[in-house]
C-alpha positions, 0 to 999 in steps of 0.5 A: 492511459492518459491520467489527466483529469482522472480521479485518484483516491490515495489512502495513507496520503499524508507521508511516504509512498502515499504523499509521493504518489499524490505528487506523481499523479498531480504532475500528470494532471489527475484530481487527487483525493488525499486520505489519512488520519492526520488532517494537518499532514494532509493539508500540508500535502494539499498545499504542495499540490497547488503548484500543479493546479489540480483539483484536490480533496482532503478526507480525514479517515481511519481506514480501519474503521468501516463506518469512517470509510462508508462516510468517506465514500459519501463525501467523495461521491458528492464531489466527484461522482466516482473515482478512476483509480483507488490506491490502497496504501495505508499501512504500518508495522510493529517490529517484535517477536510474536511472543512479545506482541500483544493481541491488540498490536497484531490485530491493529496491523490487520485492521489497517493493512488488510481490512482497511483495503477491504473496506475501500474496495467494497465501497468504491468497486461498485462504482467502477463496475457500474461504469465498466472502468477503473483500476485498483492498486494495492500496495503490499510488500515483498513481505507478501511472499516471505514470512520474516522473523520480527514482522510475522504479523505484518507479513500476514497482512500482506500475504492476505492482501496478495491472496485477496487481490489474486482472487478478486482479479480473476473475478474482475475479468471482462468487467473493464476494472483492473487490479494490480499489486505493487510489492516493494522491498524495504522503502525509506518511509515513516513506516519505520518511525514506530518505536519498535524499530529502534536499533533496526538497521533499516536503510542499509545501502543498496537494500532500500528504495525511495518513495519516489521509486515506488510511487512511479511504479504505482503510476505504472501499475494503474495502467497494467494488466499484471497481477503483481509488480515487484520492486525492484524487478530483480527481487522477483528472482528471489521470490521465485527461488523461495517458492521453488526451493523453499528448503534452501531459501527459508533457512537463509532468510531465517538466519539473516533476520534472526540476527537482526532481532538479536541486535534489537534486543 
């Protein structure tokens, strides 16, 4: 796909994967709609994109609020009439035992990570279906295939995203609209700046990715027929082993991450 002049909407665009994805699409000449909660951060990203001489639109929106997403869609339509690529990237995690997390902390992750994606799909998919073209990229995690101690509620949001995406992809067959999930391992982003991750050994050498690596995968996913792209691809082998031999892999995953929880305490 030639991404020049394509209209790309990116949620969670103020930092990390979302910011880098905006930069990568801008390099290809796409028009960029930047969506996040922090206006000042979005404006900083917009300033960085000026060097690429592309159209941009800053939209302050909390995707966990369906009324705000509805208003977002109206603003976008006024300027661009439609979008070509929707990147559902907004999300966050809170680290801790389920017994220690409040119900509000668990619900808030589902509201942003999962329902935020739902609200965006529901508001922008009809436009894609009408013109019989477009692509949705849902940014999940390898955590969509592994229930990990300490981030159970976060994994649940990504399990939900992957399941929803698989069902929706079947529904979109023959419509001209595509859908691909990008599932990276740990990424070096502000997601881990939440205070709950104090003492978490998050960026061990060799087990984390840069935002640029994931952003380039999102570009690839925007023109892919695949349901899911796992980053790095070798992680797909681990997922296969877990799904095929859960009685062997699950105890190993449990031991590794329980040790991490002990460090946190």
